[in-house]
C-alpha positions as CSV (number, residue, x, y, z in Angstrom):
1,X,7.9,-59.2,-7.6
2,X,7.3,-61.4,-4.6
3,X,8.2,-58.5,-2.3
4,X,5.7,-56.2,-4.0
5,X,2.9,-58.8,-3.8
6,X,3.7,-59.2,-0.1
7,X,3.2,-55.5,0.4
8,X,-0.4,-55.9,-0.7
9,X,-1.2,-58.1,2.4
10,X,-2.1,-55.1,4.5
11,X,-4.9,-54.2,2.0
12,X,-6.4,-57.7,1.8
13,X,-9.4,-58.9,3.8
14,X,-7.8,-62.3,4.6
15,X,-4.5,-63.8,3.8
16,X,-4.8,-67.2,2.1
17,X,-1.9,-69.2,0.6
18,X,-1.7,-69.5,-3.1
19,X,-0.9,-72.6,-5.1
20,X,2.3,-74.6,-4.5
21,X,5.3,-74.9,-6.7
22,X,4.4,-78.5,-7.3
23,X,1.0,-77.5,-8.6
24,X,2.5,-74.9,-10.9
25,X,5.0,-77.5,-12.2
26,X,2.2,-80.0,-12.9
27,X,0.1,-77.4,-14.8
28,X,3.0,-76.3,-16.9
29,X,3.8,-79.8,-17.9
30,X,0.1,-80.5,-18.7
31,X,0.0,-77.5,-21.0
32,X,3.5,-77.9,-22.4
33,X,4.6,-74.4,-21.7
34,X,6.6,-72.4,-19.1
35,X,4.7,-69.7,-17.3
36,X,6.3,-66.2,-17.0
37,X,7.9,-65.6,-13.7
38,X,5.4,-62.8,-12.9
39,X,2.5,-65.2,-13.5
40,X,4.1,-67.9,-11.2
41,X,4.6,-65.3,-8.4
42,X,1.0,-64.2,-8.7
43,X,-0.5,-67.7,-8.5
44,X,1.9,-68.7,-5.7
45,X,0.6,-65.9,-3.5
46,X,-2.8,-64.7,-4.6
47,X,-4.5,-67.6,-6.5
48,X,-7.0,-68.3,-3.6
49,X,-7.9,-64.7,-2.8
50,X,-11.4,-64.2,-4.3
51,X,-11.1,-60.4,-4.1
52,X,-8.0,-60.5,-6.3
53,X,-9.4,-63.1,-8.7
54,X,-12.9,-61.9,-9.3
55,X,-13.5,-58.3,-8.3
56,X,-13.3,-56.7,-11.8
57,X,-11.4,-58.9,-14.1
58,X,-12.1,-62.6,-13.9
59,X,-8.8,-64.4,-13.4
60,X,-9.0,-68.1,-13.7
61,X,-8.0,-70.5,-11.0
62,X,-4.9,-72.5,-11.9
63,X,-7.1,-75.5,-12.9
64,X,-8.8,-73.4,-15.6
65,X,-5.7,-71.9,-17.1
66,X,-5.5,-73.3,-20.7
67,X,-4.1,-73.1,-24.2
68,X,-6.8,-71.6,-26.3
69,X,-6.9,-69.5,-29.5
70,X,-3.1,-70.0,-29.9
71,X,-2.5,-68.4,-26.5
72,X,-1.9,-69.1,-22.8
73,X,-5.3,-67.9,-21.5
74,X,-5.7,-67.1,-17.8
75,X,-8.8,-64.9,-17.5
76,X,-11.4,-62.5,-18.9
77,X,-12.0,-58.8,-19.2
78,X,-14.7,-57.1,-17.2
79,X,-18.1,-58.9,-17.8
80,X,-16.4,-61.5,-19.9
81,X,-16.2,-59.4,-23.0
82,X,-12.7,-60.7,-24.0
83,X,-10.3,-63.4,-23.1
84,X,-7.0,-62.4,-21.4
85,X,-3.8,-64.1,-22.2
86,X,-0.3,-64.2,-23.8
87,X,-0.1,-65.5,-27.3
88,X,2.2,-68.4,-27.7
89,X,4.3,-66.3,-30.0
90,X,4.8,-63.7,-27.3
91,X,5.2,-66.3,-24.6
92,X,8.5,-67.3,-26.3
93,X,9.7,-63.7,-26.8
94,X,11.7,-61.4,-24.4
95,X,8.7,-59.2,-23.6
96,X,5.8,-61.7,-23.2
97,X,3.3,-58.8,-23.6
98,X,-0.3,-59.3,-22.5
99,X,-3.2,-59.4,-24.9
100,X,-7.0,-59.6,-25.2
101,X,-8.9,-61.8,-27.6
102,X,-11.7,-60.1,-29.7
103,X,-14.4,-62.7,-30.5
104,X,-15.7,-60.7,-33.5
105,X,-12.4,-60.3,-35.3
106,X,-11.0,-63.5,-33.8
107,X,-7.6,-61.8,-33.2
108,X,-5.4,-60.9,-30.2
109,X,-4.7,-57.3,-29.4
110,X,-2.4,-55.6,-26.9
111,X,-4.1,-54.7,-23.7
112,X,-1.4,-52.1,-22.7
113,X,0.8,-54.3,-20.5
114,X,4.3,-55.0,-21.8
115,X,5.4,-57.4,-19.1
116,X,3.5,-60.1,-17.1
117,X,5.0,-58.7,-13.9
118,X,3.4,-55.3,-14.5
119,X,0.0,-56.9,-15.4
120,X,-0.3,-59.2,-12.5
121,X,0.9,-56.7,-9.9
122,X,-1.0,-53.7,-11.1
123,X,-4.2,-55.6,-11.8
124,X,-4.0,-57.2,-8.3
125,X,-4.1,-53.6,-6.9
126,X,-7.0,-52.7,-9.1
127,X,-8.9,-55.9,-8.1
128,X,-8.4,-55.1,-4.4
129,X,-9.7,-51.6,-4.8
130,X,-12.8,-52.9,-6.5
131,X,-13.4,-55.0,-3.4
132,X,-13.2,-52.1,-1.0
133,X,-16.2,-50.2,0.4
134,X,-14.7,-46.7,0.4
135,X,-13.5,-45.8,-3.1
136,X,-13.1,-42.4,-4.9
137,X,-11.5,-41.1,-8.0
138,X,-9.6,-38.0,-9.1
139,X,-9.1,-36.8,-12.7
140,X,-5.5,-35.7,-12.9
141,X,-2.8,-35.6,-15.7
142,X,0.1,-38.0,-15.0
143,X,2.6,-35.1,-14.7
144,X,0.5,-33.7,-11.9
145,X,0.2,-37.1,-10.3
146,X,4.0,-37.3,-10.2
147,X,4.2,-34.0,-8.4
148,X,1.7,-35.3,-5.9
149,X,3.9,-38.3,-4.8
150,X,5.0,-37.7,-1.2
151,X,5.1,-39.4,2.1
152,X,1.3,-39.7,2.1
153,X,1.1,-41.3,-1.4
154,X,3.9,-43.0,-3.3
155,X,4.7,-45.5,-5.9
156,X,5.4,-49.1,-4.8
157,X,8.6,-49.1,-6.9
158,X,10.6,-47.0,-9.2
159,X,11.2,-49.9,-11.6
160,X,10.2,-48.8,-15.1
161,X,8.7,-52.2,-15.8
162,X,5.9,-51.3,-13.4
163,X,5.6,-47.6,-14.2
164,X,6.2,-47.1,-17.9
165,X,5.2,-50.4,-19.5
166,X,1.7,-50.6,-18.1
167,X,-1.6,-48.9,-18.7
168,X,-2.2,-49.0,-14.9
169,X,0.2,-47.6,-12.3
170,X,-0.2,-48.5,-8.7
171,X,0.3,-46.2,-5.7
172,X,-0.2,-46.6,-2.0
173,X,-0.1,-44.9,1.4
174,X,-1.1,-45.7,4.9
175,X,-4.4,-47.6,4.7
176,X,-4.8,-46.4,1.1
177,X,-4.4,-48.2,-2.2
178,X,-4.5,-46.5,-5.6
179,X,-4.6,-47.3,-9.3
180,X,-3.9,-44.7,-12.0
181,X,-5.2,-45.3,-15.5
182,X,-2.8,-43.7,-18.0
183,X,-5.2,-43.4,-20.9
184,X,-8.1,-42.0,-18.9
185,X,-5.8,-39.9,-16.6
186,X,-7.8,-41.0,-13.6
187,X,-6.6,-42.0,-10.2
188,X,-8.8,-44.4,-8.1
189,X,-8.1,-44.7,-4.4
190,X,-9.7,-47.1,-2.0
191,X,-9.5,-48.2,1.7
192,X,-10.9,-50.9,3.9
193,X,-10.7,-48.6,6.9
194,X,-13.6,-46.2,6.4
195,X,-14.4,-43.0,4.6
196,X,-12.4,-40.9,7.1
197,X,-9.2,-42.2,5.6
198,X,-10.1,-40.9,2.2
199,X,-11.4,-37.6,3.7
200,X,-8.0,-37.2,5.4
201,X,-6.2,-38.0,2.1
202,X,-8.3,-35.4,0.3
203,X,-7.4,-32.8,2.8
204,X,-3.7,-33.6,2.9
205,X,-3.3,-33.6,-0.9
206,X,-5.6,-30.6,-1.3
207,X,-7.8,-32.2,-4.0
208,X,-11.5,-32.9,-4.5
209,X,-12.2,-36.6,-4.8
210,X,-15.3,-37.9,-6.5
211,X,-16.8,-40.6,-4.4
212,X,-18.0,-43.8,-6.0
């Protein structure tokens, strides 16, 4: 996962170091849990990038990660509607699936990410897109998206953990970052390098983008 996170550097406004291994160790000892490897990789590289931490989801700084509602809680959904975390039951299971906490029912529910790696990587891409000035979307079935993958736009990896166990699938191209939402069948693409980049993408892929 570290290599995938490093690939995101080209889409970031500024490269800031994350937290140290020593800080992660102290926090795990404080809470009495072991963080998933994907979570540790994320905090090690991106914990101090405000675009990644706060653009859509609110992901907590390491100091605010806590045990709450019988779960390891590390953030909130858009506008603070739900808590984001891994229940302590799942934290000690092979899949460590991600969940959200509903305040009305006082229960945890799956948020569509089977593995911490897929959550932290794909959400990082989505957060970065939400921090970009030039963003557009395209309604397209997943089978059609797969046919569209080419030199201009491609998956970051063919690892099923990131493609088939996640409600968001990330794609990229030169100067372009994309997030595909499986349930909505919508692809969002963004760039920091001006509208011309998305205009060229639209022409090369022969699609009509909806500008946001």
